[in-house]
C-alpha positions, -999 to +999 in steps of 0.1 A: -072+575+328-079+538+324-051+513+322-037+503+289-048+470+273-019+446+274-015+428+240+007+399+229+010+390+192+011+354+180+027+350+146+046+383+148+071+372+122+044+370+095+030+397+073+001+406+095+021+403+128+048+427+114+021+451+103+001+453+136+030+458+160+038+494+149+000+502+151-001+489+187+030+510+196+014+542+181-019+538+201-017+548+238-047+526+246-025+495+240+007+482+254+025+455+233+040+432+259+057+408+235+053+384+206+056+347+201+055+322+174+065+286+168+085+268+194+121+279+190+113+310+169+131+342+179+129+379+170+126+413+184+102+414+213+099+376+214+087+361+247+077+327+259+042+317+248+031+308+283+044+341+297+025+360+270-007+342+277-003+348+315+005+385+311-017+397+282-053+409+284-056+401+246-037+377+223-038+388+186-033+355+168-019+358+133-003+324+134-011+294+112-033+266+126-003+242+130+016+268+151-014+276+173-015+242+190 
C-alpha cells in the first residue's frame, strides 16, 4: 500500500474549506493534517501556517487573496 497524501487546508473556516474536510476524512488515500487561515484565526484542527506548509504534501487553498500573503 502506498502512503497517504498529507493535505492541509487553507481557508478551512470558509464554505469550501468546511465542505472539503469531511471528504478528505472519508477517503483513505488522504490524511488531513490540519487547517489554517488568517493570522490569529482558530478552529478545530487549526495549525500554524508554517507547520502546515512544512508537513503537507498538498495545500488546498480556499482562502481569499488577502489571506494568502
